[in-house]
N, C-alpha and C positions, 0 to 999 in steps of 0.2 A: 854417821861418821863418829859419833861419840860412843864410848863404851857405856854399859849400864851404870857404872859408878860415876859418870860425869867426866871421865878423863878424855882428853883429845888423843886420837890415834895419830901415828906418824904421818899417815897419808893425808889426813885432814889438816894437820899442821903444815905440811908441805904445800897443799893447795891454797890454804889461807895466806901463806907468806908469798907465794909465787904469783898468784892470780888475784891482783888487786882490782878495784873497780876501774882503774885506768886501762887495764888489759881488756876488760869487758867493753869499754867504750871503743877501743881500737877495733875489736872484732865486729861490733855493731856498725861502726863506720865503714869497714871494709865490705860488709854485706850490703849496706846501702849503696855504696859506689858500684858494686858489682851489679846490683839490680838496676840502677840507673843506666849503666853501660849496656845491659841487655835490652832495656827499654829503648834506648837510643838506637841500638842496632836494628831492632824490630821496626822502628819508625823509618830508618834509613833504607832498609831493604824492602819495606812495604809488606812484610810478612805479617799476616794476622796472628794474634796471640794464640788463638785456638789451634792453629797448625802446629805451633811449637809445643803446646801442651799435649796434643795428641801424639806427637813424636816422642815426647818424654815419657808418656804413660803407656805407649804401645811398644811393639817390638821394633821400633824405628822404621816402620813401614806405613805409609799413608797412601791410599789409592786416591789420586787426584782426579781421575776421570771415571766416567761410567763405562761399563763394559761395552764392547762393540755390538752394534745392532745386528740382528740376524739378517742374512741376505734377503733381498726383496724378491728375487726371482731365482731361476735355476742357472742363470748365466754366470760366467766366470767373474771373479773379483779382479780388480786392477790395482797393482802396486805402482805408485809413482815414485821414481828415484830422481834425485838431483845431486850431482857431484860437482863441486867446484874445482876448476882447473883441468877438467877432462874435456877434450875436444869431442865434437859431435861424432866423428868417425870412430874414435876409441869407445865412446859410449854405446854406439850401435853394435860394435863388435862384441862388447861385453854382454849386451842383452841377447844377441844371437847365440852366444855360447851357452848362456843360461837356458835359453829356450830349447836348444838342442839336447841339453842334459835332461830337461823335464819331460821330454817326449818318450 
């Protein structure tokens, strides 16, 4: 920030006059509060820190489950659906209409 002759540049003079140690303490205090808040949030939600770190370092995708197992036999797979607020008759009608489309 100094010229070879020992003179102070306008930029360094501005930085030295505007950013005193008081501002540095304020920035450090804000960072500490932010980190404590993040830690409290992690404790409150029960999220392990490694999950957050993997989200921050990856493309925001984390595979939380293993891939589906291969089918044991040659039989069909079963998909179980549960819909709240739908009557039994409406549910059967919906399943029948899907079955007729799949055939």
